[in-house]
N, C-alpha and C positions, 0 to 999 in steps of 0.2 A: 472354454475359454475360462481365463479370469476376468474381470471391467481392470484391471488391471495391464493384461496382455490387450485388451479391446484398447484403451487410451493408448498406447504404446503403437497400435497399428493402427488403427483413425491419425497418428500425427507420422506416422512414415517414419520413427527411430530405430534403429538398430537396436533389436534385444539382444545384449553378453552377459551369460552369469559372469560374474563375479570369481563366484565359491569355486567355480571350475578354473578361470585364469588364477585364480592363483594358490588352487594346489598344481595345476601342472607350473605352476614357477618353481614351486616348493621338488618338485620331479626332478628339474634343469638345477635346482643346486645339490641337488642330491645325488646329482647324475659327475658336477664340478667333482664332488665332495672326494667321491669312490676316484676319479679317476687321477686326483691329487693327491688322495693318502695310500692308496689301494693299486693304484697301473689299474685298475678296472673300467673300460673302456664301455658302458650302456646308452641306450637308447627304447625312446617308448615300445617301438620295434624289437630290440633285442634281450626285453628282461623277460629272461627264464619262467615260460608257462609255471612249469610244473618241477617247483624245486622242493626237494623234498624236505630237506629244514623247513622253510616257510611254514612246512602243510606242519612238518611232528610238532611247531609254533601252535598253531591256529587248534591242531586238535587238542593239545591243552589246557585250550581258553586264553591264549598269552593277548589279548586281543587288545590291552586296552590303546586310544589311537586310533583303529585302524579303521577307517572308515568304514559303512554300511554292518561290523560284525564285533559291535562293542557293547555293547547296551548288552546289561545282563540279558534281557533274550537270547541274543545272538549265541553267549556266550554261554549259557546251559546247557544246549542242543550242541556246538561243536565236541562237546568229547564224548559225547551219544554218536552225533553223525562220524565224525573222524574223516576228515575231508580229505582227498589226496589229487583232488583235481580242481579248474575251475569252475567247470560246471555244477559238481557236488555243493559251492558257496552257492553258486548262483540259486540250487532246488536252497540249498541251507536258508537265502535270504528271502526267498519269496515265500515258503513255510513261513518266519519267522516275523516277519516284520510286519510292522501295524496294516490294517484293511482290510479286505473281507474275516470273516472268522473261518478261517480255514482249517485250524486245533486239531478237526477231527483225522484232514488228511498226514500227523504227524507221524503218531504212534504207528500206522502201515505201514509208511516209508523208513523209519525205524530200524523197524520188527526186522525184515531178512538183511538190511546191514552190521546189526546186530548176532542174531543169528541166524550166520547162511545157509544151516541146512536148511530152513523154514520157509524156504523159494518153493 
């Protein structure tokens, strides 16, 4: 727990992640635009989880402005990993994001994905 979190806890204030609220509001606006301009009704619960056109874009590292997969390190991994499911993205972000030095996991994970015969 950080000192700021302890201070909030002691003062019995409700902590809110304002960045997440802003992102949710932007999604709300995007849903409104889709409905207005394309007559497509979506909600958080109905966003297609495995949209092939989205994964095609991600595989080419066309991800500038895409939360969690927009850094240079993430973008360099995407064409090698070729994610096709949300779980693939979870693994990719976990392998690349800053934190414990787990780079030695990356190549063994990628090897069977780039050469299926080596499984």
